[in-house]
N, C-alpha and C positions, 0 to 999 in steps of 0.2 A: 672239301676245303678248296678255297680259291687260291690258285698259285700266286696271283698278283698280290694277295695279302701277305704272302711269305716274302716275296722278293721286293715289294714296294714299286714294281714296274707295272705299267698298264698292260692289260690283257693283249692289246694289239701288238705291242712291242715284244711280248713274250712269244706270241705266235710267230712273229717274223723271225725272231732269233731261233726258234725251233726249226722252222722251215729251212733257213739258211744252213744251220748246223747239220740237219739231216742230209741235205743236198751234198755238202762237202764231205761228210763222213761216208756216205754211200758211194760217192765217186772214188774216194781214197781206198775204201774197202774193196771195191771191185778191181781196182788197179793192183792191189796186193794179192788178191786171190788169183788173178790171171798171170802176173809177171814177177812178183817179188816174194814176200813172206806170207805164206798161205795162212798160218795161224793168226797173224795180225789182221789179215783180211777178214777172216771169219769173226774175229772179235769186233771189228769195226762194223760189220754187217749186223751183228747182234745188237750193238749199241744203237745203230740207226733204227732197228725195230723197236727197241725200248723208247727211243725218242719219239717215234711215231705214236706209240701208246700214250706217252706223256702229252704229246700235242693234242690227241683226241680228248684226254682227260681235262686239259686246260680249256679246250673249246667247250666242253660240257660242264665246266665248273665243278668237276668231280675229282680233283687232284688229291692224292693221298701222300702223307709224309713217308709212308713205307716205299712208295714208288720213287720218291726223290732219293731216298737212301740207296735203293737198288741201282738207280741210274748213276748216282755218284760213284758207287763201288765199281760198276762196270766201266765207266769212263776212266776211272783211276787205274784199273787193271790194263786198259788199252794203252794209257800213257806209259805205265811202267814197262810193259812189254815192248813198246816202241823205243823207249830209252835203252832197253837191254839189247835190242837188235840193231838199232840205228843211231844210238848215241845222241849227238847234238841235234839231229833231226827230231828226236823225241823230246829233248829237254826244252826246246823253244815253245812247246805246247804246255809246259808246266806253268808258265807265267800267266797266260789267260785263264787256265783252269783254277789257279789259286785265286785270281780275282773273282771268278764266277762263284766261288764258295761264299764270298761275303755278300753276294746278292741272294743266295739260296738258304743260308742258315743264320741263326743268331750269331753275332760277331765272335762271341767266346768259343762257340762250337766251330765256327769257320777258322779261327786261329789254330786250334788243335788239329783240325782236319788238314789245313794247309801245311802245317809243319810235318805231319806224318806222311802225306803224299809227296812232298818235296824231298824228304829224306829217302823214301823208297825209290823214287825216280832217280835220284842222284846215285844211290847205291847200285841200282840196276845198270846205269850208264857206264859204270866202271868196267863192264864187259868189253866196251869198245873205245872208251875215252880215257885219256891219261889222268892219273889222280890229281896232278897239279891243276889241270883244266877244271876238273870236277870241284876242287876246293874253291877256285875263283868263282865258279858258277854258284856255289853254295852261299858265298858272301852276297852275290847279287840277289839271289832268291830271298835271303834273310832280310836284306834291306827292303826289298819289295814287300814282303809280308809285314815288316815293321811299319812302313808308311801307310799301307792299306789298313792295318789294325788301328793306327792312330786316327785315321779318317773315319773308319767305321765306328770307333768309340765316340768320337765327336758327334757323329750323326745320331748314334744311339742315345746319347745324353739329351740332344735336342728333341728327339722323338718322345722320350720319356717325359721331358718337361712339358711338351705340348699335350701329351696324354693326361698328365697330372692336372694341367690347367683346365682341360676340357671336362675332367671328371670330378674335380674337387671343389667344394664350396669354399670360397675365398675367406670367409670370416671364421668358420669353425674348423676347416681342414678335413671334414668328413665328406662323404659322397654328396654330390649335388643331385638335383631332380633328374637331369639327363642320364647320369650314370645309374641312378636308382632304377629308372625305367628299364635299362639294359639288364641289371641284376635281377629284377623281378621277372622279366620275360625269360631269362635263362633259367631261373629257379623253377618256374612253372613247367618249362620244357623238360628239365631233368626229373621233376616230380612225376610226370606222366610215364616215364620209363621205369621208375623205381617204386611206384605205387605208395609214395609217402606224401605227407602234407606240407604245404608251404603256408606258414602262418604270417600274416601281415599285421603289425601294430602301427596305428596311426595316432600320433600324440600332438596335442595342442596345449601350449602353456596358458594356464588360466590367468587372466588379469595382466598379461604382459603389456598390453597397451597402456594400462595405468602406470606401470613402472617406467615405460618409455616416455610418457607425457610428463610424469612427475620429476624424474631424475635425469632425463636426457638420453640421447641415443648411445652415448659412450657407455653408460651404465647398462643400458639395454643390451648392447653388444657383449658386455662381460657376462651377463646372465645367459645369453645364447651360447657362448663358448663353454661356460661351466655346465650348462644343460647337456651339451653334446658330449662332454667328458664323462659326465655321470652315466649317460646312456651307454657309452662304449664300455665303461667298467662293468655295467650290469651284464652285458653280453659276454664279456670275457669270463665272468664268474659262472655263467650259465652253460658253459661248453658241455658239461656232463649231462645237462638236462636236454638241451636242443643242439644237436651237432650242426656245425656250420661247415661250409666248404673250405677249400684250400686257400681262398683269398684272405687278405688281411681282415681282421675283425671289424675295423672301422668302416669297411666297405659295405657292411650290412646295416649300418646306421646312416641315415641320410637326412639332410635338411632340405625340405621341399620348398622352403621359402618362408620369410617372416619368422613366426614362432612355431612353425609346423615341422615335425620330425616323423620319420618312418623307420621301422625296423623289420627286416626280413629274417625269419627263422626257418631254416631248411631241415629236411629229413625228420620231421616230427611224425612219430608213429601214432600217438594218441594226443588229442587236444588237451587232456588233463595235464600233460607234461609241462605246458607253458604257464600254469598257474603260479608256480614259484617265480618264474621270470617276471610276470606282471606284478606280483607283490613286491619284488625287489625294486622294480622300476618305480612304482608308486611311492615306496618308502624313500628312495633316493631323491625323487623329485619333490617330496614334502619337506626335505631338509632346507634350512635357511641358506640363502646365498649371501656370503660374507664378502662384500666389496668395499675395501677401505674401512671406514667406520660404519658403513651401512649394513644392516641385517634385513634382507628382503625375503619375502615369501612369494613364490611363483609356482603354484602347484600345476599338475598336468591332468588333462582328461584324455583317456585312452580308448580308442576303438579297435576292436579285434575282429578279423575275418580270416577265412582260409579257403583254399581251393576245394570246394565241396565235391566237385566232380572234375573230370578231365577236360571239360569244355570251358573251365574258368579262364578268363583272360586277364591281363594286367589291368585293363580299364575297368572291368567288372569288379575285380578285387578292390581296387581303389575306391570305387563308388560305395561298396559295402562297408569298408572301414571308415570312410568319411561319414556315412550315415550313422554307424555305430558310435563314432566319436561325438557327434552332435547329440546323440541320445545320452551319452555320459555327461555332457555339459548340462543338458536339461534336467538331469537328476540332482544337480547341485554342485557340479564340478568336482575336481579332486577324486575322480572315480574312473572305473573301467566298465565298458559295456561291450558285450559280444553280440555280433550281428545275429539276428533271429532268422534263421533259414526257414523255420516252420511257417512264418507268416509272409514270406516273400516267394 
């Protein structure tokens, strides 16, 4: 895992922050081991070691979520112990730590973590700080967390909006070609580990150009929207036949452009499992499109291919389904054709 993907910061900035933090904590730890609180000093030195490991992992692009959790737990322990022995000198470090959580975790997790760490630190500081002072500081920390949470939520919404815009087909609301390529690549990677099949269906609406030319683009757009809705309903119904991953169902149905659609079916054990899915899709696509007073027919030709071996790539699978789909069209349209691996 790349740590900059978690934090949203560049790799160079993360490395700089790591180096600066290690230098400060190492010096502070040696100071305590030599002249002040020995326990705190050893905890700080341990933290600097963990940060060094983290720095190496960031540099090698091999950072793990588990390491992030261990590091967070260790630094939290250091802050709580500091608050217990040194009071105000420890509390001042809670503020930057809370801010750091929002760069390291999803904002909802960061809020919960920030509240827990703040509460533990304030309770620990009661050992050396008067309760009135702790109450005042708790208000300041609460306001700090509130403002950071609001900002993080705003950034999160903007990020999700950008992600949706980048992944979604504007007309139909299903996955676009770019996101489809990501999903297909991910599905093939997972299939190599689980020894299951990824089946790709490539659909083209028959005579859609005639509908567009005869009734106009507005009617054509309505047909495309209805077609995407029908395909999504077919996949939802087929969950018991072809198990899909944890992503939303519509993310497995994509509009590749024009009147072309694609469907990814994951974790298929036997190819015969998909027959029912294909029959359901053909039946749905053969139903008339009722748009206003119009009753239009726009059938579909379907090409089918799957990862025959572990060397299958997204590009190869797309070529195979495209070839199979044109074979279906050549048979008279309104049909399905499976790629013939025996002759290729």
